[in-house]
C-alpha positions in Angstrom: 104.6 -29.0 -31.9 101.6 -29.6 -29.8 101.1 -28.9 -26.1 99.5 -31.2 -23.4 98.6 -30.0 -20.2 98.3 -32.7 -17.5 96.3 -31.6 -14.6 95.8 -33.4 -11.3 92.3 -33.1 -9.8 91.5 -30.9 -7.1 91.7 -32.0 -3.4 89.3 -34.9 -2.8 87.7 -35.7 0.6 90.6 -37.6 2.1 89.7 -39.4 5.4 86.0 -39.4 4.7 84.0 -42.5 3.6 83.2 -41.0 0.3 86.6 -40.1 -0.8 86.1 -39.7 -4.3 84.6 -36.2 -4.6 86.1 -32.7 -4.1 86.5 -31.3 -0.8 85.6 -27.4 -0.2 89.2 -26.7 -0.9 89.3 -29.0 -4.0 86.3 -26.8 -5.3 88.3 -23.5 -4.8 91.4 -25.1 -6.6 89.2 -26.1 -9.6 87.9 -22.6 -9.7 91.3 -21.1 -9.6 92.3 -23.7 -12.2 89.4 -22.5 -14.6 90.4 -19.0 -14.3 93.9 -19.8 -15.3 92.9 -21.9 -18.3 90.7 -18.9 -19.3 93.7 -16.7 -19.3 96.0 -18.8 -21.2 96.0 -19.9 -25.0 92.8 -21.4 -26.0 92.5 -25.2 -25.7 91.5 -27.3 -28.7 90.3 -30.4 -26.8 89.8 -31.3 -23.1 89.9 -35.0 -21.7 89.3 -36.3 -18.2 89.5 -39.5 -16.5 86.2 -41.1 -15.4 86.7 -40.6 -11.6 84.1 -38.3 -9.7 87.0 -36.1 -8.4 88.4 -35.8 -11.9 85.2 -35.1 -13.6 84.1 -32.5 -10.8 87.4 -30.7 -11.3 86.8 -30.0 -14.9 83.2 -29.3 -14.5 83.9 -26.6 -11.7 86.9 -25.2 -13.8 84.6 -24.9 -16.9 82.0 -23.0 -14.8 84.8 -20.7 -13.5 86.2 -20.0 -17.0 82.6 -19.2 -18.4 82.2 -16.7 -15.6 84.9 -14.7 -17.0 83.6 -15.1 -20.6 85.8 -18.2 -21.8 84.1 -21.5 -23.0 86.4 -24.4 -22.7 85.8 -27.3 -25.0 83.5 -30.1 -24.2 85.1 -32.8 -22.0 85.9 -36.2 -23.6 86.1 -38.9 -20.9 89.0 -41.2 -21.2 89.0 -44.4 -18.9 92.6 -44.9 -19.2 93.3 -41.7 -17.2 91.8 -43.2 -14.1 94.2 -43.5 -10.8 96.0 -46.7 -9.9 93.8 -49.1 -7.6 94.9 -47.4 -4.3 91.8 -48.7 -2.2 92.0 -52.2 -3.6 95.6 -52.2 -2.7 95.0 -51.3 0.9 92.1 -53.5 1.3 94.0 -56.6 0.4 97.7 -55.8 1.3 97.4 -53.9 4.6 96.7 -57.1 6.3 99.6 -58.7 4.9 101.8 -55.5 5.8 100.7 -55.9 9.5 101.4 -59.6 9.5 104.9 -59.0 8.3 105.9 -55.8 10.0 105.3 -55.3 13.9 105.7 -51.6 13.2 102.2 -51.6 11.7 100.4 -53.8 14.3 98.5 -50.8 15.8 96.7 -50.3 12.5 94.2 -52.8 13.7 93.6 -51.4 17.1 94.8 -47.6 17.3 95.6 -46.5 13.8 96.7 -42.8 13.6 96.9 -40.5 10.4 100.8 -40.7 10.4 100.8 -44.6 10.7 98.1 -44.7 7.9 100.2 -42.6 5.7 103.2 -44.8 6.4 101.2 -47.8 5.7 100.1 -46.5 2.5 103.6 -45.7 1.2 104.8 -49.0 2.3 102.1 -50.9 0.3 102.6 -48.6 -2.7 106.2 -49.1 -2.8 105.9 -52.9 -2.8 103.1 -52.8 -5.4 105.2 -50.5 -7.5 108.1 -52.8 -7.3 105.8 -55.7 -8.3 106.6 -57.4 -5.1 103.0 -57.8 -3.9 100.4 -59.1 -6.3 96.7 -59.6 -5.8 94.6 -61.6 -8.2 92.0 -59.1 -9.7 94.0 -56.0 -8.7 95.7 -54.2 -11.5 99.5 -54.6 -11.4 102.0 -51.7 -11.7 103.0 -52.8 -15.3 99.2 -53.2 -16.3 98.6 -49.6 -14.9 101.4 -48.1 -16.7 100.4 -49.9 -20.0 96.9 -48.6 -19.6 98.0 -45.0 -19.0 100.2 -45.2 -21.9 97.6 -46.4 -24.3 95.4 -43.5 -23.3 98.0 -40.9 -23.6 98.9 -42.4 -27.2 95.3 -42.0 -28.0 95.3 -38.4 -27.2 98.6 -37.4 -28.6 98.1 -39.2 -32.0 94.7 -37.5 -32.5 95.9 -34.0 -32.3 96.5 -31.8 -35.2 99.6 -29.9 -35.7 100.2 -27.2 -33.0 97.2 -28.4 -30.9 96.8 -27.3 -27.3 95.1 -29.9 -25.1 94.4 -30.6 -21.4 93.7 -33.9 -19.6 92.5 -33.9 -16.0 93.6 -36.9 -14.2 95.4 -38.1 -11.1 99.0 -38.0 -9.6 99.6 -41.6 -10.9 99.0 -41.1 -14.6 101.1 -37.9 -14.5 103.8 -39.7 -13.0 103.6 -42.2 -15.7 103.6 -39.4 -18.5 106.7 -37.9 -16.9 108.2 -41.4 -16.6 107.6 -42.3 -20.2 109.1 -38.9 -21.2 112.5 -39.9 -19.7 112.4 -43.6 -19.9 112.4 -44.5 -16.3 111.3 -47.6 -14.6 107.6 -48.2 -13.5 108.7 -47.9 -9.8 110.2 -44.5 -10.4 107.0 -43.3 -12.3 104.9 -44.1 -9.2 107.5 -42.5 -7.0 107.2 -39.3 -9.0 103.6 -39.3 -8.7 103.8 -38.8 -4.8 105.0 -35.1 -5.0 102.3 -34.0 -7.6 100.0 -31.6 -6.0 96.2 -30.8 -6.2 95.1 -29.0 -9.3 98.7 -28.7 -10.4 99.8 -28.2 -14.1 102.5 -30.5 -15.8 103.2 -29.2 -19.6 104.6 -31.5 -22.2 105.4 -30.6 -25.9 105.0 -33.3 -28.5 105.4 -33.8 -32.2 101.8 -34.0 -33.5 102.7 -35.7 -36.9 103.5 -39.3 -36.6 103.9 -39.3 -32.9 105.9 -42.2 -31.2 107.3 -42.6 -27.9 111.0 -41.6 -28.8 113.0 -39.1 -27.0 112.8 -36.6 -29.7 109.1 -36.9 -29.8 108.1 -35.5 -26.3 109.5 -33.3 -23.9 108.7 -32.0 -20.3 108.5 -28.2 -20.3 107.0 -27.5 -16.7 106.3 -30.0 -13.7 103.7 -29.6 -10.8 103.0 -25.9 -11.4 100.8 -24.3 -8.7 101.2 -20.7 -9.1 97.6 -20.2 -10.3 96.2 -21.7 -7.1 96.3 -18.4 -5.2 97.5 -19.9 -1.9 95.4 -22.9 -2.1 98.3 -25.5 -2.6 97.6 -29.0 -1.2 99.4 -32.3 -1.8 96.5 -34.7 -0.9 
């Protein structure tokens, strides 16, 4: 059996214009992650999504591991591990939300963090149920298919007993968990909402002739944050 560690990126710069970079807390989380990876069984390969926050997380973690004498494998970038198109969804669908639900009218005049958060979850829910569709914006089924393709590439490429890590985002981790249990796309996205920054989700898989059958993939641990040393965040 092989092991796949799915790791969410450290905390990004939520609420800032340049969101796609680690915050100071995110940097600390990435360093704690690196020290944790250095203590565990050696990794055979490391993958990361293409987003800046994903790449920064593994770069900082690699430096932290090196500081305690452990060299992590060179990172292999996998485009399929990018997050769902959250900003594109909000850009196109918040106006529709405001027009249809009076509860969100203040988004255009006096938005509050709580109202913005509620709007995001409302839009995400409609997108994940494939109720709202925007031309040129990835649909939920396309997102799930994309992530599945990337995970398939990773799992089929491993030798027997391999231990690999993939630094990605909450959405793809939700998809991986959902594929393990065969749940609908909407539930995969809902699962992703609770995944914390720099947490580790562990799957075991049959590395010979892998396919997406129940006896080929198992969830061992979900959303583990014990290595974060008091640095737990959810966004």
